N, C-alpha and C positions, 0 to 999 in steps of 0.2 A: 331585357331578359329578366325573367322572374327568379325569385330566390329558390324555388323548388327546382327549376331547370338548372340553375347553377350548382346546387347541392348534388343533383343527379350526375352532372358532368364531373364534379369533383370526386364523387364516389366511384365513378367509372375509371377516372384517371389515377386515383390514389386509393385503391381498395384496402391496402394495408393500414391506412389511417382509420378506416371505418370498421374494420374487422381485425382488431389486434389479436395476435397470437400470444399465448402465454408460453414463455421460454422456460423449460424446466431447469432446475438447479438453483443453487444459492449464488448470491452476488459476491464476487471477489474482486479485489484490486490486484492487477497484475503489474509486476515491476521487474526490472533487471537489477540484480544485486551486484554482480560482477560480470565481466564479459562471458563467463562460462555458466553462471548460475542465474536462472529465472525463478521467480517465486510469486506466490499469491498470498494475500491475507483477507480474511473475511471483512466485508464492508460494515459489519455491525458497529465497530467503534471508530471507524474512519470519519473524520469531519470533512476533510478536503485534501487535495494535493496542490502544491504550489511549486513554482520554479522561481528562485530568487538569486540575486548575486550574493556571493559569500560575504560581501562587505556589509550586508544587513544583519550579519551574525556578530554578536559581541563575544570575543573569546574570553575565557576565564582561566587564569593561570592555576597551575598545581591541581588540575583535575585529571581523571583517567583519560587515556589516549583516545578513547572512542567518543568522548564528550567534545562536540564542536564548539558549543557556546550557547548564548541566550539570544532569543529573538523577541521583539515586541510586535505582536499582531493580535487582532481580535480583542483589543482592550485588555490584554494581559501579556505578561512576560513568561516565556516558557523555554525549557531546555531543548536542545537538538543533539541527537546522537547519530553517529555514522554506523549503520547496521553492519556493514562489511567489516569495519575495523573492530566493532564490538565482538564479532565472531572470529577474529583473527584471520580473516580471509585476505584482505588487501587494504591498503590505504587509498580511499577514493576521494579524500578531501584535500584540496589545495586552495590557497587563498585567492587564486585568480580564476575561479570557475563558477559556473552556475550550480546551485544546489537544487536537487529534486527532492522535495520533502513530502512525506506522508504525515499529515497532522491527525493525531488520534486523540480521542476524548478519554479522560481518566476520571470516572465518577468517584466522588468521595463515598465513604462507607454509608453515610446517611442519605445518599442520592439527592441531596438538596442542591448541590452545585457540582461542577466538574472542573478539572484542570486539563491543560493541553500539553502534548509532547510532540516534538518533531522527530521523525526518523528519516535520515538521509539515505537515499539509494542512488544507484548509478543513473537510472532512467525509469520514469513512470510509463507503462505500456498501455494502460487503460483498464476498462471494466470487462469482466467476463463472467459467464455463468457456468458453474461446474456442479456436478452431482456428487454427493458424498459417496455414492455407490461406486464411482470410478476412482476413488482415492486408493492408491496402492500403498502397501506397507513398505517401510524403509528397508533397504537391503544393504549388504556389505559394500556395495559400490558407492554409497552415499558418502560425501566428504565428512569426516569425523566432526568437523566444526559445526555442521548443521544438525547433528543428532539431538542436541539438547533443546533446540528451538523449533523443530519441524515435527509434524504429525503424520507425514506421508508425502506422496507426490502423485501428480497427475501426468499423463502422457499426452502430448499434443504435437502432432506432426513429427513423431519420433524424438521429441525433446522432452526431458524430464522437467516438470514445473513443480517446485517444492512448495508444499502448503505450510506456511509459517504460523506458529501459534503466538499470537500477539501477547498473551499473558506471559509466556515464557521469555519473549524478547524484553518485555518490560521488567521482568525480574532480573535479567542480565544487565539492564541499564543501571539499576539501583542496587 
């Protein structure tokens, strides 16, 4: 079988690989914050997501309640915060569970290097693309705890998905 014949067959069987479509919108990471609240954050500063046992976190005494502890990963030690607890929504951390972490990059002012920060959420739901044009303004029906850290919400299958502002969350951490 010739390579031309093989590539023709592949193109016939898998046309989406040879003619990729550009999906409109910006890339967001979607997550479940609590059983009632879904959210997204821009992928701009997200390094990765991981699921780890809570035993890999070193707790530090006498810190704010939303601070879970320190983790050693990517050749650095960085802090991990529980986002739901940070917003006074619920306590999602217990010592016997897996933690779903969003690892974000925090560039230093001179942009020469960056620090990392872990944000614990109930569950990572994956990547999605959303258009800023479909971002709705916050209404009075939004939980008060979300107002300082959200910039609006998207509607997907009749469910509100809150757009979290990472910079505002980081300000709340420190």
